[in-house]
Backbone bond lengths (Angstrom), bond angles and torsions (degrees), N, CA, C in turn:
res aa  C-N    CA-C-N  psi(-1)  N-CA   C-N-CA  omega(-1)  CA-C   N-CA-C  phi
1 M - - - 1.444 - - 1.532 110.80 -
2 K 1.389 114.31 -40.36 1.438 116.60 -179.63 1.501 111.74 -65.19
3 T 1.341 113.71 -41.99 1.484 118.08 177.54 1.517 111.65 -59.31
4 T 1.363 111.57 -49.34 1.511 116.02 177.42 1.504 112.32 -56.41
5 R 1.327 115.98 -44.20 1.464 119.56 -176.82 1.567 108.68 -62.29
6 R 1.396 114.28 -43.94 1.476 116.11 177.62 1.499 113.28 -57.29
7 L 1.328 114.29 -43.62 1.483 118.00 -179.06 1.556 111.29 -63.93
8 M 1.335 114.30 -39.66 1.475 118.29 179.22 1.510 109.72 -63.46
9 I 1.333 115.58 -45.56 1.472 118.47 -179.57 1.492 110.64 -65.07
10 G 1.382 116.51 -44.00 1.451 119.76 178.50 1.476 113.46 -59.34
11 G 1.425 115.08 -42.02 1.410 120.10 177.18 1.503 113.31 -61.70
12 A 1.311 115.60 -43.93 1.467 123.12 179.81 1.522 111.04 -58.11
13 L 1.383 113.36 -44.53 1.473 117.95 -177.32 1.523 110.79 -70.59
14 S 1.300 117.10 -35.95 1.495 117.91 -174.37 1.536 110.83 -85.01
15 A 1.301 119.53 -14.23 1.453 121.95 -179.94 1.518 113.56 -52.14
16 P 1.379 118.83 -50.46 1.451 118.32 179.17 1.535 111.25 -59.43
17 L 1.327 117.52 -34.52 1.488 120.03 -175.89 1.500 109.06 -72.31
18 V 1.368 116.04 -36.58 1.431 118.14 178.15 1.553 111.08 -68.59
19 A 1.301 114.55 -39.97 1.483 118.35 179.43 1.494 110.31 -66.57
20 R 1.364 117.16 -37.45 1.467 120.28 177.98 1.530 109.81 -64.39
21 A 1.344 115.99 -43.43 1.458 120.81 -179.31 1.480 108.76 -61.42
22 Q 1.355 119.35 -44.17 1.431 121.23 -177.36 1.507 110.46 -67.34
23 S 1.349 118.22 -30.07 1.478 120.54 -179.41 1.462 112.44 -79.26
24 R 1.282 120.42 -10.13 1.461 121.99 179.06 1.514 110.44 -81.58
25 L 1.321 115.25 121.17 1.434 121.42 -179.79 1.487 113.80 -90.64
26 I 1.375 115.38 -14.87 1.450 119.46 -176.88 1.535 107.65 -129.29
27 D 1.326 116.29 120.80 1.454 119.78 177.61 1.512 115.29 -120.21
28 K 1.379 112.07 15.45 1.475 119.22 175.74 1.490 111.01 -112.61
29 P 1.379 118.47 160.20 1.449 120.81 -178.80 1.539 111.52 -57.54
30 I 1.280 115.82 143.79 1.460 122.43 -179.38 1.527 111.55 -111.82
31 R 1.279 118.08 142.04 1.465 121.62 174.17 1.480 113.48 -116.69
32 I 1.296 117.64 140.91 1.452 121.51 172.62 1.499 109.08 -118.14
33 V 1.314 115.43 115.38 1.482 121.02 -171.48 1.526 107.29 -94.40
34 V 1.363 114.47 134.22 1.446 122.66 179.59 1.522 107.46 -119.89
35 A 1.351 115.92 131.22 1.474 122.15 -176.91 1.486 113.45 -82.44
36 Y 1.335 119.55 11.27 1.440 123.61 -176.56 1.499 110.75 -130.34
37 T 1.366 117.36 165.12 1.444 121.87 176.43 1.479 114.39 -65.98
38 A 1.314 117.63 161.68 1.460 120.32 179.76 1.529 110.49 -68.57
39 G 1.320 114.69 147.73 1.423 121.21 174.52 1.546 116.42 103.02
40 G 1.354 115.20 -13.22 1.416 118.98 -178.93 1.465 111.68 -90.44
41 A 1.347 117.38 177.51 1.483 121.29 -176.92 1.497 116.04 -58.62
42 A 1.353 118.52 -38.04 1.453 122.28 179.86 1.557 107.92 -68.67
43 D 1.265 117.53 -41.60 1.477 122.72 179.81 1.526 110.70 -65.01
44 V 1.264 118.55 -44.69 1.418 123.98 -178.85 1.579 109.27 -64.75
45 S 1.312 115.64 -43.60 1.489 119.47 176.11 1.537 113.07 -60.33
46 A 1.332 114.63 -38.76 1.463 120.56 179.39 1.517 111.83 -67.73
47 R 1.322 116.18 -43.17 1.451 119.87 -179.81 1.504 114.70 -70.38
48 T 1.293 117.07 -29.69 1.488 123.36 175.17 1.541 108.15 -60.88
49 V 1.399 112.41 -47.80 1.481 117.82 -178.97 1.510 109.79 -68.10
50 A 1.355 118.06 -45.83 1.437 121.93 -172.12 1.519 110.71 -60.88
51 Q 1.328 118.15 -43.84 1.472 121.26 -178.92 1.468 111.53 -58.50
52 R 1.346 116.41 -48.79 1.502 119.92 -178.64 1.522 113.20 -71.29
53 L 1.340 118.37 -33.32 1.461 122.13 178.55 1.505 108.11 -65.84
54 T 1.322 118.13 -38.46 1.473 119.44 178.17 1.505 110.98 -58.42
55 E 1.365 115.49 -44.28 1.471 119.50 178.04 1.510 114.79 -67.01
56 K 1.370 115.32 -37.28 1.456 118.28 -175.37 1.565 112.30 -78.85
57 L 1.312 115.92 -37.02 1.425 119.81 -175.26 1.530 115.18 -90.16
58 G 1.325 113.40 -20.44 1.453 119.20 -179.96 1.534 114.39 74.82
59 T 1.351 114.94 19.60 1.461 121.34 176.59 1.484 108.94 -133.83
60 P 1.369 119.73 148.38 1.432 120.34 -177.58 1.579 112.21 -64.01
61 V 1.329 113.04 135.12 1.433 121.15 176.68 1.505 108.72 -123.67
62 V 1.340 117.93 110.39 1.454 119.08 -174.42 1.512 113.02 -112.94
63 V 1.295 117.98 154.06 1.433 124.72 -179.33 1.537 107.02 -102.21
64 E 1.334 114.39 130.49 1.453 119.87 179.20 1.509 110.17 -122.71
65 N 1.320 116.34 117.40 1.451 122.04 -178.46 1.530 109.51 -87.86
66 R 1.350 117.91 124.56 1.429 122.67 177.49 1.530 109.29 -135.89
67 P 1.333 116.32 74.35 1.478 118.79 -178.96 1.560 111.14 -74.82
68 G 1.319 115.04 163.00 1.453 120.41 173.17 1.533 110.87 112.68
69 G 1.396 111.31 160.71 1.470 119.59 177.84 1.474 113.99 66.46
70 N 1.284 118.04 29.80 1.502 121.70 -177.38 1.494 108.79 52.98
71 T 1.313 116.82 45.07 1.461 126.87 177.56 1.537 114.01 77.77
72 L 1.343 120.42 -1.15 1.409 123.79 -178.33 1.534 113.54 -67.43
73 I 1.279 116.77 -37.18 1.477 120.55 179.78 1.532 111.78 -57.64
74 A 1.317 115.13 -48.22 1.459 120.92 177.12 1.531 113.58 -67.12
75 T 1.342 115.99 -42.86 1.413 122.52 -178.60 1.530 111.39 -62.73
76 Q 1.315 115.72 -48.02 1.477 117.28 -179.02 1.521 110.98 -70.36
77 S 1.279 120.36 -25.30 1.462 121.44 175.87 1.526 110.17 -61.55
78 V 1.339 117.57 -39.14 1.481 120.25 178.85 1.534 109.08 -80.38
79 Q 1.334 115.94 -34.54 1.464 119.68 -178.48 1.527 110.47 -62.26
80 R 1.320 117.70 -35.08 1.481 123.80 -179.34 1.505 113.01 -88.01
81 A 1.291 119.14 -7.02 1.467 122.92 -178.04 1.513 110.78 -76.79
82 P 1.360 119.41 156.64 1.494 118.77 176.58 1.537 111.68 -60.15
83 A 1.272 116.42 144.35 1.478 119.90 179.91 1.558 109.48 -87.71
84 D 1.363 112.19 61.22 1.496 118.66 -175.73 1.490 112.70 -113.74
85 G 1.335 118.45 11.25 1.417 121.74 179.36 1.479 117.01 81.69
86 T 1.361 117.43 13.60 1.443 121.12 -178.09 1.530 113.81 -105.60
87 S 1.355 116.73 -3.20 1.464 120.32 -179.05 1.503 109.70 -129.10
88 Y 1.327 118.83 131.89 1.451 125.14 -179.32 1.551 108.35 -135.25
89 L 1.310 116.48 150.68 1.430 124.28 179.70 1.521 109.87 -116.20
90 V 1.337 116.49 129.44 1.483 119.43 170.47 1.484 106.51 -81.14
91 V 1.334 116.96 125.14 1.436 122.70 -176.82 1.536 111.91 -120.18
92 S 1.318 114.41 153.68 1.468 121.90 173.83 1.488 107.56 -135.41
93 L 1.272 117.41 -165.29 1.457 121.87 -172.64 1.523 114.03 -52.43
94 N 1.362 117.49 -45.44 1.448 117.35 -172.37 1.488 113.98 -68.81
95 F 1.363 118.45 -16.86 1.479 119.92 175.19 1.547 109.41 -58.93
96 A 1.320 115.37 -46.03 1.456 119.88 -177.87 1.523 112.35 -82.58
97 L 1.332 115.59 -22.14 1.442 120.31 -177.05 1.498 116.15 -91.78
98 N 1.321 117.03 -11.14 1.522 119.69 -174.18 1.536 113.94 -61.11
99 P 1.378 117.86 -30.62 1.475 115.58 176.02 1.539 112.81 -55.67
100 A 1.305 118.28 -27.88 1.474 121.81 178.63 1.493 112.50 -86.04
101 L 1.313 116.18 -12.94 1.468 120.89 -175.20 1.524 115.37 -105.27
102 I 1.327 115.20 -29.77 1.484 120.82 -171.34 1.521 111.21 -123.38
103 A 1.332 114.49 123.44 1.453 121.25 176.38 1.531 109.75 -69.70
104 N 1.301 118.41 141.42 1.468 122.58 178.32 1.503 110.82 54.88
105 L 1.339 117.46 47.56 1.453 122.97 179.13 1.552 108.50 -60.77
106 P 1.317 120.90 128.40 1.463 123.57 -174.92 1.548 112.43 -81.39
107 Y 1.295 119.08 15.83 1.453 120.54 174.80 1.527 108.83 -150.71
108 E 1.295 116.01 159.25 1.457 122.81 177.53 1.513 105.36 -121.04
109 P 1.423 116.95 114.50 1.440 120.11 -171.26 1.558 114.53 -52.82
110 F 1.346 115.00 -43.58 1.455 117.48 -173.00 1.562 111.16 -103.98
111 G 1.319 115.84 11.99 1.431 119.19 174.32 1.511 112.02 -114.70
112 D 1.353 116.37 -41.30 1.425 120.11 -176.36 1.591 112.92 -92.10
113 F 1.312 115.94 -5.92 1.450 120.64 -175.61 1.556 111.97 -135.26
114 M 1.296 116.05 155.28 1.447 120.97 178.38 1.513 108.72 -118.88
115 A 1.346 115.29 132.64 1.497 118.30 177.05 1.523 110.91 -64.64
116 V 1.317 116.46 140.23 1.472 121.88 175.55 1.529 108.41 -110.85
117 G 1.290 119.31 -53.71 1.450 121.22 -179.84 1.452 116.85 171.64
118 L 1.326 121.04 161.02 1.411 124.02 178.18 1.531 110.23 -84.92
119 I 1.286 115.97 134.80 1.477 121.80 177.70 1.510 110.38 -88.08
120 S 1.359 116.68 -56.13 1.469 117.90 -175.30 1.551 106.47 -163.74
121 S 1.344 112.90 165.60 1.420 120.78 178.24 1.531 109.29 -146.83
122 A 1.309 116.98 159.59 1.449 121.74 179.96 1.528 111.81 -168.29
123 P 1.294 118.96 149.65 1.471 120.60 171.61 1.533 108.68 -69.38
124 N 1.304 116.17 157.20 1.444 119.45 167.59 1.533 112.21 -87.26
125 I 1.271 114.65 167.64 1.492 121.57 178.81 1.544 106.95 -123.10
126 L 1.279 116.74 127.40 1.484 117.95 173.23 1.524 107.03 -82.65
127 V 1.349 113.70 113.52 1.442 121.27 -177.05 1.499 109.57 -115.29
128 V 1.341 117.70 147.85 1.456 120.91 177.99 1.569 107.87 -131.74
129 H 1.314 113.64 157.83 1.481 117.94 175.56 1.543 106.99 -67.64
130 P 1.347 120.37 144.44 1.441 123.95 -176.81 1.543 113.24 -54.14
131 F 1.333 117.99 -28.43 1.449 120.78 -179.05 1.526 112.38 -81.55
132 F 1.332 117.84 -10.83 1.450 119.37 178.99 1.524 111.16 -74.80
133 P 1.350 116.82 132.05 1.475 121.75 -170.06 1.536 114.44 -81.11
134 A 1.377 113.46 60.24 1.488 116.76 175.78 1.514 107.40 -150.61
135 R 1.344 112.26 129.70 1.518 119.12 179.05 1.485 109.93 -114.93
136 N 1.309 120.40 2.84 1.459 123.13 173.67 1.536 106.93 -153.94
137 V 1.321 116.49 176.81 1.459 119.54 -175.61 1.558 110.82 -75.57
138 Q 1.302 116.82 -31.92 1.481 117.16 174.65 1.527 112.43 -60.73
139 E 1.302 115.61 -41.38 1.489 119.66 177.03 1.526 111.92 -70.46
140 F 1.332 117.73 -34.31 1.410 121.86 172.07 1.516 114.08 -58.26
141 V 1.334 115.75 -47.92 1.432 122.62 178.04 1.516 112.02 -62.44
142 A 1.361 114.47 -41.77 1.474 119.58 179.43 1.501 111.64 -62.46
143 E 1.366 117.24 -34.96 1.446 121.40 177.41 1.593 111.00 -69.41
144 L 1.307 113.20 -36.20 1.486 115.62 178.28 1.512 110.72 -66.16
145 R 1.374 115.54 -36.80 1.428 120.49 179.76 1.545 110.46 -71.39
146 R 1.255 117.10 -31.94 1.475 120.35 178.20 1.458 111.71 -71.60
147 R 1.352 119.62 -32.02 1.452 123.16 -178.80 1.545 108.64 -129.68
148 P 1.330 117.30 70.80 1.479 118.12 -175.88 1.508 113.29 -60.93
149 G 1.351 116.77 127.95 1.427 121.93 177.60 1.475 114.86 77.44
150 E 1.309 121.63 3.49 1.451 123.64 -176.98 1.521 115.47 -100.33
151 V 1.327 118.38 -35.08 1.474 122.82 -174.26 1.553 108.06 -68.36
152 A 1.304 116.42 121.00 1.485 121.63 -179.59 1.540 108.41 -82.83
153 V 1.297 114.69 121.39 1.442 123.42 -179.07 1.522 110.12 -120.18
154 A 1.324 118.18 121.39 1.435 122.26 -178.13 1.571 113.02 -78.21
155 H 1.319 118.71 149.97 1.416 122.78 166.17 1.524 110.45 -152.07
156 T 1.276 118.71 170.74 1.477 121.50 -172.87 1.516 114.08 -100.46
157 G 1.317 118.64 17.55 1.450 122.62 175.53 1.484 112.06 138.40
158 V 1.307 115.08 150.93 1.503 121.19 179.26 1.494 107.01 -63.07
159 G 1.342 115.94 128.45 1.472 120.99 178.03 1.467 113.61 93.22
160 T 1.375 119.45 -12.01 1.464 117.00 175.88 1.474 111.16 -77.58
161 I 1.329 117.65 160.94 1.456 118.49 -177.74 1.506 113.30 -64.12
162 T 1.418 117.16 -24.65 1.449 117.70 177.98 1.522 109.24 -69.49
163 H 1.315 119.06 -21.22 1.440 123.64 178.26 1.576 108.78 -86.79
164 L 1.359 114.65 -49.33 1.466 118.80 -171.95 1.508 112.14 -74.02
165 A 1.304 117.17 -25.58 1.490 120.31 175.95 1.538 108.30 -60.26
166 G 1.350 114.46 -38.54 1.473 116.34 176.15 1.481 113.82 -73.81
167 E 1.317 117.03 -42.10 1.441 120.78 178.77 1.474 113.75 -59.11
168 L 1.320 116.30 -32.72 1.499 120.90 177.22 1.553 109.36 -64.38
169 L 1.303 114.05 -45.40 1.479 118.69 179.93 1.572 112.00 -66.31
170 Y 1.308 115.06 -39.25 1.485 119.33 -179.46 1.523 109.09 -67.25
171 E 1.291 116.44 -38.59 1.467 121.18 178.61 1.519 111.33 -65.15
172 M 1.326 117.42 -38.26 1.446 121.76 -179.66 1.525 111.98 -74.66
173 T 1.323 117.33 -23.68 1.474 121.21 -173.65 1.561 112.62 -111.19
174 G 1.338 116.97 -6.65 1.443 119.09 -177.39 1.511 114.00 63.93
175 T 1.328 116.61 35.86 1.428 121.68 178.41 1.488 114.52 -111.82
176 R 1.364 117.77 166.21 1.464 123.40 -178.38 1.491 107.02 -133.48
177 V 1.410 113.79 147.75 1.455 122.70 176.20 1.498 110.40 -129.63
178 N 1.308 118.02 177.27 1.442 124.63 170.65 1.516 107.15 -104.60
179 P 1.393 118.32 94.73 1.444 119.95 -173.80 1.536 112.48 -79.10
180 I 1.305 117.73 135.30 1.496 123.06 -177.26 1.535 105.33 -119.86
181 A 1.338 116.55 120.11 1.486 121.07 -179.52 1.530 110.39 -93.81
182 Y 1.360 113.24 140.22 1.448 119.05 177.43 1.530 107.94 -128.81
183 G 1.349 116.99 167.11 1.474 121.86 -176.40 1.533 111.93 -84.56
184 G 1.329 118.79 1.98 1.411 122.12 -179.95 1.504 111.51 170.75
185 S 1.342 117.55 175.78 1.476 119.95 -175.32 1.525 112.57 -69.20
186 A 1.337 116.69 -37.17 1.469 119.05 -175.65 1.559 113.28 -58.96
187 P 1.323 119.79 -51.53 1.474 120.11 178.06 1.563 111.78 -66.67
188 A 1.297 117.56 -30.95 1.462 120.84 175.66 1.558 111.11 -65.76
189 H 1.337 114.69 -43.18 1.450 121.20 177.51 1.538 110.37 -59.19
190 S 1.350 115.98 -43.15 1.436 121.06 -177.63 1.551 110.31 -56.08
191 D 1.335 115.69 -47.02 1.467 118.26 -178.42 1.525 111.60 -74.30
192 L 1.310 115.97 -33.00 1.486 118.33 176.53 1.499 112.14 -66.95
193 L 1.296 116.99 -40.12 1.496 120.86 -179.31 1.554 110.32 -68.13
194 S 1.338 114.56 -33.79 1.464 118.02 -179.88 1.555 113.34 -81.70
195 G 1.326 115.27 -11.18 1.513 118.62 179.50 1.513 111.63 89.36
196 R 1.307 118.57 8.92 1.478 118.74 177.77 1.542 110.37 -71.39
197 V 1.339 115.84 -29.66 1.467 121.03 169.81 1.514 107.13 -123.01
198 S 1.319 118.06 159.24 1.490 120.36 -172.04 1.459 115.10 -100.28
199 A 1.340 118.70 -24.05 1.485 118.97 -173.49 1.513 111.62 -156.47
200 M 1.344 115.83 169.13 1.461 120.53 -179.43 1.527 107.78 -164.60
201 F 1.314 116.76 146.08 1.436 122.88 167.91 1.515 104.81 -97.68
202 D 1.317 116.23 118.70 1.472 118.94 -166.47 1.503 110.60 -151.35
203 S 1.359 115.01 152.43 1.494 120.38 179.01 1.527 112.37 -113.64
204 S 1.311 119.95 5.21 1.437 121.84 -174.81 1.537 113.88 -131.10
205 S 1.340 114.19 36.45 1.503 118.35 -177.16 1.512 113.68 -117.41
206 L 1.367 116.52 18.98 1.437 118.20 -177.13 1.507 117.18 -61.01
207 Q 1.335 115.97 -38.71 1.421 119.04 178.17 1.527 113.06 -66.59
208 H 1.317 118.37 -37.99 1.436 122.78 174.99 1.524 111.55 -64.78
209 I 1.343 116.10 -34.49 1.467 119.79 177.68 1.543 108.28 -70.15
210 A 1.284 118.61 -41.38 1.464 123.15 -178.87 1.546 109.38 -65.03
211 D 1.343 115.20 -36.22 1.496 117.47 -178.71 1.505 110.81 -80.34
212 G 1.338 119.42 -5.13 1.477 120.85 179.91 1.468 112.96 80.02
213 R 1.321 118.53 12.78 1.472 121.74 179.00 1.521 111.77 -86.52
214 L 1.310 117.04 -17.03 1.464 123.21 174.08 1.522 109.49 -134.88
215 R 1.327 116.72 151.79 1.478 120.06 179.37 1.523 108.48 -110.94
216 A 1.309 118.86 123.89 1.462 123.48 173.59 1.458 111.35 -83.83
217 I 1.357 117.55 125.68 1.460 118.17 -178.99 1.526 113.44 -121.98
218 G 1.366 118.07 -4.82 1.446 118.21 178.51 1.499 111.12 -171.09
219 I 1.383 113.70 143.52 1.527 120.65 177.43 1.558 105.48 -102.37
220 T 1.299 114.52 133.82 1.470 119.75 -177.18 1.503 112.70 -82.19
221 G 1.341 119.03 -15.12 1.419 121.37 179.39 1.506 116.93 -78.33
222 A 1.310 117.88 -179.74 1.434 122.65 -178.69 1.520 113.43 -74.74
223 Q 1.323 117.59 -21.66 1.458 123.67 -176.18 1.526 110.02 -133.03
224 R 1.345 114.50 154.59 1.453 119.94 174.29 1.509 112.72 -64.12
225 L 1.283 119.27 158.01 1.429 120.80 177.58 1.550 109.35 -92.13
226 S 1.324 115.08 139.90 1.458 118.51 -178.71 1.530 111.69 -65.88
227 I 1.335 115.23 -28.09 1.470 121.25 177.27 1.549 113.88 -75.04
228 L 1.304 116.50 -18.98 1.473 124.90 178.10 1.531 108.81 -133.90
229 P 1.323 116.37 64.46 1.484 119.53 -174.23 1.528 115.65 -64.39
230 D 1.318 117.06 -23.82 1.441 121.15 -176.91 1.544 114.12 -87.79
231 V 1.325 114.27 -5.27 1.488 117.23 -179.23 1.527 108.42 -97.50
232 P 1.348 118.15 113.62 1.480 118.11 -176.32 1.507 110.51 -77.89
233 T 1.351 114.07 161.19 1.463 119.98 175.95 1.507 107.70 -68.73
234 I 1.347 113.15 164.11 1.478 119.90 177.86 1.578 108.39 -66.94
235 A 1.336 112.18 -38.40 1.500 115.28 179.67 1.530 110.82 -61.96
236 E 1.300 117.34 -38.73 1.473 120.45 178.88 1.484 111.35 -64.38
237 Q 1.305 119.85 -23.95 1.456 121.38 -174.72 1.539 112.80 -90.74
238 G 1.328 114.83 21.55 1.456 117.70 175.03 1.569 115.28 103.40
239 F 1.352 114.85 10.95 1.487 118.32 179.28 1.461 110.11 -121.03
240 A 1.322 114.00 76.71 1.494 122.26 -170.75 1.532 110.69 -58.43
241 N 1.317 117.26 141.43 1.445 126.57 174.52 1.503 113.08 72.66
242 Y 1.368 115.08 8.56 1.519 116.83 177.50 1.544 105.34 -76.83
243 E 1.343 115.61 131.99 1.468 121.41 176.36 1.532 110.59 -162.31
244 A 1.282 117.90 128.66 1.470 122.09 179.10 1.530 108.11 -153.36
245 S 1.305 116.63 128.28 1.468 120.35 -177.74 1.548 112.73 -130.50
246 S 1.250 119.94 150.08 1.433 127.95 173.81 1.553 109.89 -81.46
247 W 1.309 116.44 146.10 1.490 117.43 168.14 1.556 107.92 -151.99
248 Y 1.360 112.56 155.18 1.436 120.32 -177.10 1.515 108.86 -138.71
249 G 1.335 115.35 130.88 1.464 119.52 178.49 1.536 111.94 -142.98
250 L 1.279 117.04 -175.48 1.463 124.88 -178.86 1.530 112.77 -116.04
251 V 1.343 116.23 140.69 1.437 121.34 171.29 1.524 106.90 -132.71
252 A 1.289 116.95 157.49 1.464 125.42 176.12 1.534 109.36 -120.22
253 R 1.308 117.29 164.18 1.471 121.10 176.05 1.533 107.86 -66.55
254 H 1.337 114.64 140.06 1.454 119.99 172.78 1.514 110.81 -55.29
255 G 1.284 118.65 137.41 1.427 124.66 -179.05 1.556 114.18 102.17
256 T 1.331 114.27 -8.37 1.446 119.73 172.67 1.514 109.36 -62.59
257 S 1.265 118.65 142.88 1.472 123.96 179.46 1.523 111.42 -54.07
258 P 1.339 119.55 123.16 1.433 120.52 176.41 1.505 115.14 -53.46
259 E 1.350 115.10 -34.64 1.521 120.17 178.10 1.514 108.77 -62.91
260 I 1.376 120.58 -40.26 1.394 122.61 -179.76 1.513 109.57 -67.03
261 V 1.341 115.87 -46.53 1.453 118.94 -179.44 1.476 111.83 -60.51
262 R 1.326 118.93 -36.99 1.435 120.76 178.78 1.543 112.18 -71.39
263 Q 1.303 117.00 -35.27 1.439 119.64 175.95 1.537 110.74 -63.89
264 I 1.354 115.48 -51.44 1.449 117.24 179.64 1.529 112.65 -59.76
265 S 1.324 116.06 -39.23 1.438 121.01 178.25 1.547 111.68 -61.71
266 A 1.298 114.03 -45.54 1.489 118.09 179.04 1.507 110.90 -64.52
267 E 1.363 116.76 -39.54 1.497 118.68 179.64 1.539 110.49 -64.97
268 V 1.383 116.98 -41.13 1.460 119.62 177.49 1.509 111.78 -61.24
269 Q 1.340 116.61 -43.75 1.460 119.18 177.32 1.514 113.38 -59.56
270 E 1.337 116.52 -39.91 1.453 120.46 177.17 1.523 111.23 -64.45
271 I 1.337 114.61 -43.18 1.492 118.49 177.55 1.501 111.92 -60.58
272 M 1.325 118.39 -39.82 1.432 121.17 -179.89 1.523 114.58 -68.60
273 R 1.399 115.79 -15.87 1.441 118.85 177.80 1.514 112.04 -92.32
274 L 1.283 118.70 -7.50 1.513 120.66 -179.51 1.520 111.62 -66.02
275 P 1.324 116.91 131.97 1.474 119.02 -174.30 1.531 114.34 -58.98
276 D 1.324 116.79 -36.01 1.477 115.71 178.68 1.508 113.05 -69.55
277 V 1.345 115.60 -35.26 1.482 120.15 175.58 1.492 111.73 -66.17
278 R 1.320 117.84 -43.80 1.468 122.59 178.63 1.519 109.21 -61.44
279 G 1.376 116.72 -39.42 1.433 120.68 177.30 1.520 114.55 -63.02
280 Q 1.332 114.39 -41.96 1.470 120.47 178.48 1.508 109.84 -64.61
281 L 1.356 116.36 -44.73 1.449 119.84 -178.96 1.576 109.46 -64.93
282 A 1.315 118.66 -38.42 1.434 122.32 -178.54 1.527 111.66 -63.09
283 Q 1.334 117.16 -34.57 1.422 121.16 177.21 1.535 112.35 -63.37
284 R 1.367 116.20 -23.17 1.416 121.76 -178.69 1.532 110.39 -105.85
285 A 1.368 115.73 8.46 1.459 122.91 176.85 1.540 109.57 68.72
286 F 1.346 117.31 25.51 1.461 120.04 178.37 1.534 109.73 -99.65
287 V 1.333 116.58 149.61 1.443 124.18 176.77 1.540 106.84 -106.32
288 P 1.359 120.69 129.12 1.416 119.90 178.83 1.477 113.52 -66.82
289 G 1.356 118.23 143.98 1.470 123.60 179.01 1.494 111.59 -78.80
290 D 1.293 117.47 157.40 1.448 125.36 178.40 1.496 110.35 -157.27
291 M 1.362 115.67 73.84 1.474 120.55 -175.66 1.538 108.60 -134.00
292 T 1.328 116.65 140.71 1.444 120.72 169.23 1.560 108.82 -72.86
293 P 1.301 118.13 168.46 1.480 119.94 175.32 1.558 113.05 -53.42
294 E 1.319 113.49 -43.09 1.484 119.19 -179.51 1.522 111.43 -62.80
295 Q 1.342 117.04 -44.43 1.439 122.74 -178.92 1.535 109.69 -66.30
296 F 1.303 118.64 -39.20 1.421 120.66 -177.94 1.524 111.24 -70.64
297 D 1.360 116.72 -33.30 1.446 121.63 176.99 1.535 108.52 -64.11
298 V 1.308 118.61 -45.95 1.485 122.45 178.90 1.512 109.45 -61.24
299 F 1.317 115.75 -43.98 1.511 120.87 -178.71 1.514 111.59 -60.86
300 M 1.337 116.98 -44.00 1.469 118.28 -179.41 1.509 111.40 -67.22
301 R 1.305 118.54 -40.84 1.475 120.81 178.00 1.527 110.61 -61.54
302 H 1.280 118.26 -40.01 1.498 121.55 179.00 1.545 108.58 -64.37
303 E 1.308 117.30 -46.96 1.472 119.75 -179.37 1.520 111.54 -59.96
304 A 1.345 113.54 -44.33 1.478 117.62 179.78 1.537 111.28 -59.34
305 G 1.321 116.74 -43.34 1.443 121.06 -178.86 1.551 111.73 -64.51
306 R 1.323 114.22 -42.21 1.454 121.23 -176.47 1.569 109.22 -62.02
307 W 1.298 116.67 -50.42 1.486 121.24 -174.64 1.498 114.06 -81.86
308 T 1.353 117.54 -18.74 1.482 119.34 176.41 1.555 110.54 -60.22
309 D 1.318 115.59 -37.29 1.474 120.70 178.08 1.552 112.14 -56.56
310 L 1.323 114.05 -45.63 1.486 118.08 -179.61 1.524 109.43 -70.64
311 V 1.329 120.12 -40.48 1.445 120.60 176.91 1.509 113.88 -58.19
312 R 1.282 117.77 -40.69 1.478 121.40 177.59 1.501 111.37 -70.27
313 K 1.321 118.23 -40.16 1.440 122.64 -178.75 1.522 109.76 -64.30
314 R 1.300 116.05 -39.82 1.487 121.77 -176.60 1.547 112.13 -89.25
315 N 1.336 116.51 -4.64 1.479 122.96 -178.41 1.480 110.07 55.51
316 I 1.316 118.07 48.35 1.469 124.51 178.94 1.520 110.66 -84.87
317 R 1.334 116.46 127.33 1.448 124.38 175.93 1.498 110.38 -132.84
318 A 1.280 114.36 146.25 1.494 119.32 178.20 1.500 111.59 -106.17
319 D 1.318 117.52 135.28 1.432 122.12 177.96 1.551 108.79 -98.73
320 V 1.272 116.02 123.37 1.503 118.90 -178.88 1.551 109.44 -128.13
């Protein structure tokens, strides 16, 4: 009886573990590829997901930074990987927009890849070096008009939202800048903090603003940030209908099992609902994502269509 009782108890205790093991569709290490350098918003979003996925799936989930080539290096790394659910790409606006930016693009966003889900989104902040003579967007635009094509403005690559957020304002105001592209937020911040460049539209500079090393003069979103309540939106400052936000999500190579895609998507959605994750994102003024693969696919197509109009109007092309 005792032996039988032990077996029954042991079986009861191990049943959830067996069920969990059977429900796991991936038992090999997973990599999440980021097209930007470590330390930026895309990288932080990826690492937030990777850490929790490792705990939830019971298999290592590592982040791999592959900057360069206007995100093509990272994108093709996943495009060429086996479609077995072990490789994912962190994407942002330029992933879906690159067909309008790059001739003979070696991938098709909605043909070669499958949407998994949105990780997070946030407005950008127009920040300037403290020595730059502008304390609001009106003064920023006035300085651009006074020195057409001279003010150095950093961004993280042609077609990224840090680039297009500026292009939208320049289009609305008829101004020109000297755009400087970087492989990620971290190296752009380095030059901005040193004064080598004067401004940037960015979503990961809150600590530098808090330290007084950068000055925030406008929010690119539709609403002010609770963490920066005294900084008005760009639209509030006389530029009606201006709005531009960053977002980061996951895609997998086309051909990946839909069951695996749905499992990873569901796990990411659960992670984004965790109180500690939401708290970490809030400190960076990010909103957690909550989209099914189908919803994220529709979202990316809408974003691509919206910004393609500006790209064509401004004759923006990316050299890779």
